N, C-alpha and C positions, 0 to 999 in steps of 0.2 A: 715382218706383219706387225709385229704387238708394239714393238717399237715407233711407226708410222701411225697407229692410231692412239697411244700415247701421244704422240707429238700433236696429231690435228687436232685431240680432245683439250691439252693445253693450249692450244690455241685459240678453239674456240671459245673456251673459258675466258680467257684472256679479249677476246674480242666481245664478248657480250660483257664483261666485266668494266671496259672502255664505253661501248656502247650503253649503259647502263648510268656512269659516270654524268657522263653527255647529256641523256636523258634528265638525271636529277638536277643539275644544270639549269638547264633550258626552264623548267618548272618550275624551279625559283625565282628566274628571270621571268617569268610570266606572272607569277603569282605577286611579286614584288609590284611586276608594273600595274597589275590588278587593283592593287593596292595605293597606288599613288590616283591614278585613275578614279576610284571612289573618295578618295581625300579631295581630289580635284573638285568632284562634283556634290562634294558636302561644302567645300567653302563658296559651289556658286550657287547651290541652294543658301545658303546663310548671305551672302551678301544681296542675293535676291528678295530674302525677307525683309533687309534692311531697306532696301530700295521703295518695296512696298509698304513700308511704316514711311519711309520718310515723304511719301507719296502722299499717302492718305492725310499725313499731317500739313502738308504747306497744302492740300486741298478741304481744309476743314472750311465750313460755311461760312463761319463767325471773321476767318483771317480773309477769306475772298469778300465777304461782305464790306471787313473793314479799305480793302485794298481799292476795291471799288469807289467808296466814300471817299479816299486820301485823294483819287486820281481822274473826280468825275471832271474836272475841265477838261483836260486833256482828250479822257474816253468820250466822254459825252455819253453815258451810260447812262438808262433810265429804269426805274424799277418795270418788272412784268405786269400788266394787265389784262383780266378776265376777256375784257374785246379784242385784245391783238389777238386770240386765237382762232381759227377758222376752223366749217365741218366738213369732213371727208366727202359733202358733196356740192361743195363750194370749188372743187379744184379743178379747171381745166384740164382734162387728158386728153391727147392729141386723138385723131379718127384712126382707126385701123386702115393700115394701108388696103387699097384693091389690088388684089394681082390679077392680071392679064393673062392668059395663057393664047400664045401665035401657032403654037405646032399642038395636034392630037397626039394623044398621049395614049396608048393601050395598056389598060390595066387590069386585064383579064388574069386571071390565077393559071390560067394553061400557058403561060409564056407566050401568046400571040395565034395560039391555034383558033380563037372559040372565033377571033375576025372583030369584035365590039370595039368598036373605036369613040373613047371619049373626045365630043367636041368643044 
């Protein structure tokens, strides 16, 4: 009986060692993947910062003004004047639609037990 117990214990220790070995390498793989993802995210943030800087550089008002002056004949752009802007009260909004109800609708909170019907 002791021999069986020793063999069972030895096999259990070997099994647990194998499990720990596999978990160790799985954890190292997950950590490596996490590092790779963090590096990818960092590179994406750096590329985004460069793109934002380039966008800000290309949209400088003096550069856009010079481009508008150079391409004035082709584009036909004119400078803005204050009289070109309107007031909010000058905006013609569409009228609210008129909704007609053809059927009577029961709006009581009792689920139709009170008998009140709105026409």
